[in-house]
N, C-alpha and C positions, 0 to 999 in steps of 0.2 A: 463619818461612817461608824456605826456601832461595832464594838469589839465582838468577835465571835466567842461564844461561851463554850468552854471545854470542861467536862467533868472528869476528874482523874480519880481512879480507885486508890484510896489511901489505906495501906495495910498497916502503917505504923513502922515500916522499915525504911532503910536508907534509900532504896531504889525509887520508891514512889515519892519520897520526900524531895529528892533531887529532881525527879521528873516534873513535879509540880512547879518547882522553881524555874526550870528550863522553859516550861510552857509560858509562865508569866513573863519571862525575859523576852520571849518571842512576840509578846503583845496580846496574848489571849486573855480573856476574862476567865479566870480559873476558879472552879469550885471543887472542893474535895468531898468525896463520898466514901464512907467506910461501910462495907457490908458485914454485918455481924452474922457470921456463919455458925458459930458455936457459942453456947452459954457456959463459959468457964472463966476462971480468974485470968488466965493467960490472954484470952481474947479481950477481956475488959482492959487489961493493961495496954495491949496493942492499940485499942481504940483511944485510950488516953494519950498515947504517944502521937497518934495521927492527929488528934484534936490540937495538941500542943504545937505540932509542926505547922498546921494550918494557921494558927494564931501568929506564929513567928513569921510566916510568909505573908500574912495579911489577907488570907482568903477564907471564904466561908466553908464551914464543915458540916456535913450532914451524916447521920447514922441511920442505916436501914437494917432492921432486924429480919433476916431471912433464915434464921436458924431452923425453923420448922421445915421449910422447904428443902434446906440443905440436908437435913437428916433423912427426909423421905427420898430425895433423888440421889445424893452422893453417898452418904454413909450406908444406907440400906442396900444400895447397889454394890458397894464394896464388900459388905458382909455376904450377900447372896452369891457373888462371884466366887469368893473363896470356898464357900460351901459346895459350889459346882466344880471345883477343881481348877479354877482359873486364877490368874494373878492380875488383878485389875489395876488400872491407872486412874486414880480418883481426880488427879489434876486435869486430865482431858475432859472428864465429865463436868467438873466445876467450871472450867473455862467456857464450855459450850452453853451450859444452862444458866450460869450465874454471872461470871465476870464479863462475858460478851453476849449475854442474853438478857436476863432480868435487869442487869446493871444499865443497859442502854435504855430500857423502858423507863426506869426510875430517873435517869439523867435527863431524858426528854421532858419528863414531868416537871423538872426543876429548871427548864429553859435551855439546856445544853443542846448544841447541834452536833457536837463531836464528843468522843470519850477517849481517854488515855489510860495506860497502865505502865507499870515499871518493867514490863517484860523486855527481854533482849531479842528483838526481832525487827523486821522492817515492813513498811507498807510502801510499795513503789507502783505507781500507775494503777492504784486500787487492787494491787496483788500482794499477797503475803510472801515474804522472802526471808531467808536466813539472815541472822545478824552479821555484822562485819566480822566479829570474832567467833569462829565456829565453836570454840570451847565454851562460850557463854550462851550460845544460841538456844532459844526456847521455842522455836517455830514448831518443833515436833508436837508440843502440847497444845498448839493453837489451830490445828487443821480442822477442828470441828466447828469453827466460826462460820456462820452463814455468809456466803460470799457477797451477798447484797449489802452487808453491813461494813465491809472493808473500807469503803469510802468515808466512813464516819470514825475510823480508828486512827489514833496517833500513838506511836511508840517513841517517846522523847529520848530514850537511852540507846536507840538503835545504832548510833555511830560510835558509841564508846567502846574502846578496845578491852577494857577490863574494869573490874569492880574497884580497883585502887583509885582510878581517876574519878569515879563517882564519889567515893569516900573523900577524896581531896576537896571536891566542891562542897560537900557537907561540912567538912572541917573548916573551910574558908568562911562559910556562912554561919558557922557555929550552931548548926541545927541540933536539936536535942537528940536526934537519932544518929548522930555522926559516928558513934562508936558501937552501935547496935549490931549484934551478930546476925548472920544470915538465918532465915527461918528454917525450921526443920523440914524434912522431905514431905511428910504427910501432916497437914496442919492439925487434924483432929486426933492424932495418935501421939501420946506422950513418949518422947525419946525414941520414936520410930519403932517401938516394940509392938508390931501389929499382931503378934501371936497372943499376947496378953489381952489386947483389945478385942480380938475375935472371941477368945474364951469367955470374956466378960459379957459379950453382947449376943452370942449364939445361945438361944434359950434351951434347945434340946441337947442331950448328951452327945459328946464328940466320940464317934465310934472308932475303935481300932480296926485294923484290916491287914491284908497281906502285902508284903513287898515282894515282887516277883520279876523274873526275866520276861522278855517278850514271848517266850514259849510257854509261859505260865508256871515255870519252875519256881516254887516258893522258897525265898531265902531268909525272910525275917517277918516280923510283925511291926506295922507302923502304929503310931499313937494318934492318928487323925490326919486326914488329908490336908487340913489347913496349915499343918506344920511343914509342908513341902512345896517346892517350886521347881520347875524344869531347869535343869543344869546344876542342881544342888548335889554336892558330894559329901559334905560334912553331916554328921548326925544320923547316918543311915544305920549304923550299928551292924555292918556286914563285913565279915572277913571273906575275901574272894581272891581268885588268882590274878585279877587285874582291878584297877580302880573302877568303881561303879558310880554312875550319875543318874539322877532322876531324868527319865526321858519322856514320861507321860504320867498324867494323873487322871484316873478313870473314876469319876464320882458315882457312876451308875453301878459299878462293881465294887466300889470302895477299895480299889487297888492302886498301889504306887508301882509303876513300871520302871525298872532300872536297866541300864546297859552301859556300854563302853562310851568313851568320849566321841568316837567316830559315829555312834548311833545318834548323837545330838545334832548332826549336820543334816539339814533338809533344804530342798530347793523351792518347794511350792507351799503356799498357804492360801487359805480362803478366809476372807474378812467380810463381816456384815456391819450394819449400822454405818454405811458409807456416807461420807460427806465430800463432795467435790467442789473445788474452788475455781474450776475452769469449765467452760462449756464444751471444750474439745479435748478430751483426755487422749493423749498419744498412746500407742501400744508399747513404745519403748520409753522407759523412765529410769529414774534412780530412786531407790526405796531403802528405808531403814526400819528396823523392828525394835529399836530402843533409842532413847534420846541421845545418848553419848556416842552412838555408832556413826561411822561415816556412811553416807548413802552408797548403795551398791547397784550396779546395773541390773535391770529386771524388765520383764515384759508383763503387761497387764491386760486383762479382759474383764468385762462385766457381764455376768450371766445370772438371770433371775434375781437381780438386786444384790448379787454377791460379787465381791472383788476377788479375782483370782490373780495372784502375784507369783511369778516364777523367776527366781534369781538366777543370774548367769553363773554365779559361784554360790555353793551351798552356804547357808547361814547357820551359825551355832546357836542352839537353844532357843528356837522360835517358841514363843510362849502364848498359850491361849489366854485371852483377856487383855493382853497388851495391844498396842496399836501398831499398824504398819502405816507409814506416812510416805507419800510419793512426792518427788521433786523433779524438776526438769534440769537440764545441763547448766542453767544460769542460776540455780538455787532458789527458784520460785516454788512455792508449795502448790501442788496440784490437787491434793486431797488425801484421804486415808480412810481407815476403818478399823474395827475391832477384830482381832484375830480369833477366828472361830474353829478353824481346823488346820492341821498340818499334814501335808502329804509327802 
């Protein structure tokens, strides 16, 4: 019987390196594919690392340059979202359109019937599920995958409890990536300094505006809405009778709205760009509004292609542009969407 061919996304990091080894140990015919997302020196070095590991493991390595598409879909979306007063999550967009979109198409062209990545998540019964260790779980970033593709995906690291055990395997194999540090949060932004990145990439002048209370009482002047995010306290430059936090960003009026910590707590949100991983979405779910949060009880309805989520307990600093992700009681991902409005 011919071995099944699996294409694994090789980032040049330790997770994908060990993932490729584990797949090979399971008897798969493994090929490595690196998607070149950005044209810079750091990316070129990562590609060389991925190529070297594939040589060490005795598997073929392919490079696919999608930097043009990545700029158009991910980077431009990131910039426009901030200009609109939102705080986007580029990893969600990248996973949907590239790592589990274009990547599958390219893998099939190379003869692969399945794909794999170094993400910490599970596929059980063709359903996406949280990883064994919740602290490492990355299912929040994966809800945008087309549910019809789940049967083609393997997460070889899904059962590993922590990164140390993965590094132990890399050390034992003496892989060249064994001591490599974890990648930065946003791959296309150096040192995660997104403010500098935005200033360099937004062509028009960044306008100053008013910082005011919810009743329009003006307290100070802001230096551009891209410098702020909901929940922010530092850097407001306001002396007030109580601590103030950013509670809303209004791009239409170019105003930063501030209020007390209590003002940050809201129960209901509306999300768009919905993706469901189930044919029967229950009305009672568990939902979370950021990757490191624990899912909280909520009720959901869909109206006019919008997802309305009402939490049993108010959530702090729900942020437009981020994702709300839905789970069931058994930690299976039901779907999610991009937060558009907070009520």
